N, C-alpha and C positions, 0 to 999 in steps of 0.2 A: 671810262673805268667805273665799274659798278660800285655803287655806294655801299658802304659797310654799315649795317644797322645793328645796334645792340639792344638787347632787352634786359630790363632790370627785374630780377626775380622778386616776387612778392615776399614780404616778411613771413617767417614761419609763425603759425598760430600758437606754437608752443613757446615762442620766444618771450611773449609778454608775461605769462605766468612764471616762467623760470626767472626772468628779471625781477619780478616782484618778490619771489621767494628769496633770492639772494639779497635783495634790499632788506628784507626782514631779518635775515641772518646777520647782516652787517649792523643793523640797528641794535640787535640783541648783543652782538659782540662788543659794541661800544659801551655797554653798561657793565662796568667791571664787577660791581657787586653781584649782578645776576650771573655772570660767568663764574665767579667764585662759588655761588650757591650751586650752580650746575655741576661744578667739579666735585664739590663735597658730596652731592647726591650720587653721582656716578661712583665715587669712591665707596660710599656706604653700601650701595647695592652690590658693588663688586665684592666687598667683604662679606655681605650676606650670602651671596652665591657661592663663595669659596669657604664658607664657614666650616664644613667638614675637613677642609685641608689645612686651614690656618689655625685651628684650635690647638693649643698646646697640650691641653688635657681634655678628657671627656667632661662635658659641662655638668654632668651629674655625679662625677666621681668624688666620693667622700674620702678625704685623707686624714687619718688620725694624727693628732699632734700638730695640725696645721691650722687650727682654728683662729680666725681673726688676725691673720698675719698681714702686715703692711706691704705695700708694693716693694718688690725686690727683683733681682735678676732671675730668680726661679719662677716667681709669680708676678708678672709685670704690673698687674692692677690689684695685687693682694689676694686674700682668700676671705670667705665669709665664715659665719659662725659654725658651719658644718665642714669646714675645711675644703670647700669647693673653689676652684680657680675662678676669680671674678672676670678676668679677661675672656675666658672661654664662654662663660655664661652671658656676657654682654654681646659677644659675637653671635652666639646662638639666639639670644633674645632679639638682636637686631634683625635676624632672619625672620623671626616670628612677627615682630612689630611692623616691619616694612611690608611683609606679605599681607598682613591684616589690613594695613592702610590702603594698599593698592586694590585688594579685593573689595573693600568697602566702597571705594570711590567708583569702581566699575558698576556696582549696584546703584549707587547714588546717581551716576550719570545716565544709566539706562532708564531708570524710573523717572528721573527728573526731566530728561530731554524728551522722552516719549510723551509724558503727560503735558508738559509745557508746550510742546509742538501742537498737540491736539487742541489744547485750550486756545492757543494763539491763532491757529489757522481757522478753526471752525467757528469759534465764538459761541454766542447764544447759550443754549442749555448746557452743552458740553463744557463750555468755559465756566459757567456758573457753578456746576457741580464740582468740577476739579478744583476751582479756586476756593470754594467754601471749605472743602476738605483740607486744602492746603492752609487756609487761614486757621482752622482748628488746630492743626499740628504746630503751626508757628506760634500760636498763643500759649503753648506749653513750653516751659524752659527745656532746652534740649537735653541738658545733663540729667534733669529730673526724669524726663521721658526715657532716656537711656537706662538709668538706674532701675526704674520701674519695670521696663521690658526685660532687662537682663536678670532681674530677681525672679521673674516668672518662669524662666527656663534654666536648664542645667548649664552652669558656666563652662566655657570652653572657647577655643578659637573660632569654630564654626558659628556658634551662637553669637559671639562678639561681632563677627563680620556682618552677619545678617541683621543684627539689632542696629548697628551703626548705619548700615546701608539703607534699611527701610525706615529709619527715623530721621534721616538728614537730607532727603531729597527735596523738600518744599522750596528752599531758597533757589535751587537750580531750576525748578519748574517755573517759578515766577520770572526768573531771568530769561529763560528761553521763551516763555510766553510773550514777554515784552519785545524780544527780538523779532519773533515771527509776526507779531501784530504790526510792527513798524515796517517789515519787509514785504508783507503780502500786498501792500498797496503800490508797490513799485511797478514800473511799466513792463519790465520783463516778465513779471508774474501775470499781469493782464494779458500779455501776448501769449503766454503759455496756456492760459485758460481758453483764449480764443482759438488756439490750435487744437483744442480737444484733449489736453493733457489731464490725466487723472489727479485727484488730490494727493495721492501717495507719490506720484512722480514729481509733482510741483514741490512738495515738502522735501523729498530726498535729493532732487537734482537742482533746485533753485534756491530754496530757503535755507536748508541745512548747511550747504557749503558757505553761504554768506554769513551764517551765525557761528561758524566753526571756530573762529578766532576767540570769541567770547567764551565758548564752551571749553576750549582748551585752557584758557586762563583760569576759569572756574574750577576745572578738574585739578589743576596744579595747586591751587590754594587749598582745595578740599583735602588733598593728600596730607598736608600738614595738620589740618584739623582732625582728620581721621586717625592719624597716628597719635595725636595728643589725646583724643577721646579713648582710644584703645588703652593707652597708658593709664588714663584716669580710672577706667573700669577695672583694669587689672590691679591697680594700686588699691582700689576699694574691695578687692576680692570677688568682683563680679565679672571679670574677663577671663583671660588665660590663667589657669590655675597652676600653682606650684605642684610638682617639680618641673613642669615645662616652663622654661624661662621666657619672659618678655621684659622689656625695660620697665614697665610699670610694676610688675610684681617683684622684680629685683630691687627696685627702689623701696617698695613697701617692706620687703624682707630685711633690707639693710637698715631701715629706720630703727629697728629694735636695738641695734648695736651702736647707734650713733652716740648715745650718751656715754657709752663705754670708751669712746675715743676712736672708733673704727670709721673715720670720716670717708674713706675710699668706697665704702659700700653704698653710699648715697651720692657721692660727688660724681663718680664716673657714669652711672646710668642716667643721672640728671643731666650731665653734660651732653650725653648722646642724644637725649630727647631735645634739649635746647638747640644743638647744632642742626639736627634734622629739621625741626620746625622752622628755624630761622632760614635755613638754606632753601626750603620750598617756598617760603614767602618772598625771599629775594629773587628767586627764579620766576615766580609768578608775576612780580612787578616788572621784571625785564620782559617777559613774554607779553604782558599787557601793552607795554610801550612799543614793542616791536610789531605786534599783530593788529593793534587797534589804533589807527591814526588819530582818533579823537582824544586819546590819552597820551600820545607821544610827547615826550619832553622836548622842548625846543632849546 
């Protein structure tokens, strides 16, 4: 009787990455505060995307006889000194503030990652030039640098995004530089060099994927900072200008009526900024614990 032989199939090469990804998801899901932060962020961006649909009134509609009305069934978050619906303005302002924060972080990550990667991988003169320029920018207080840059150009959403993006990348560049310097001495990088791989291929296919976890965490945390910086500039009159609403200029506009007892004009935009910044920080902590084993909580 012929012997029956069986062969065991080799494990799929895709199984290991998939298993690691699911392990990261499970670690993140176990962090309840991070999950709460993620839920709030998704809710805020959903409200921002649906702003034209869920606004009860046009955000710039002035209603005579409705000045400084407290929250009611007709106006859920009250009205401002011009009779405009505060709820509609906060929803529209959230669309502006969240978009400004996201666009700013895209610029921060692009500039910071590229310059940090070049400095960390090549070293030498390239590293010295990039890092000395980075040190100069880091020596200037960020808010002072933002105020100075914003005052030199016409205030507006585009100017705010560009100013925040081009002023806030040095920290990311230093972080990515450190990651690339520690990774380029690994054996797989040496093997890639020996096989004739170009520097661009080594950085994009070997170093960048291994530094991606740190970059993602950095981007998430910078989202909260960028939104806070946009609100600060708009509050000072150097960011998004009235009548276009953002949480910062809504807060600044409502401050004038605070002493008159119109507490809702500052309470609700301030609460929106607080919840957004807190949620991004909570999610960033959860992503750090899930993606970077060195910081994982035991």
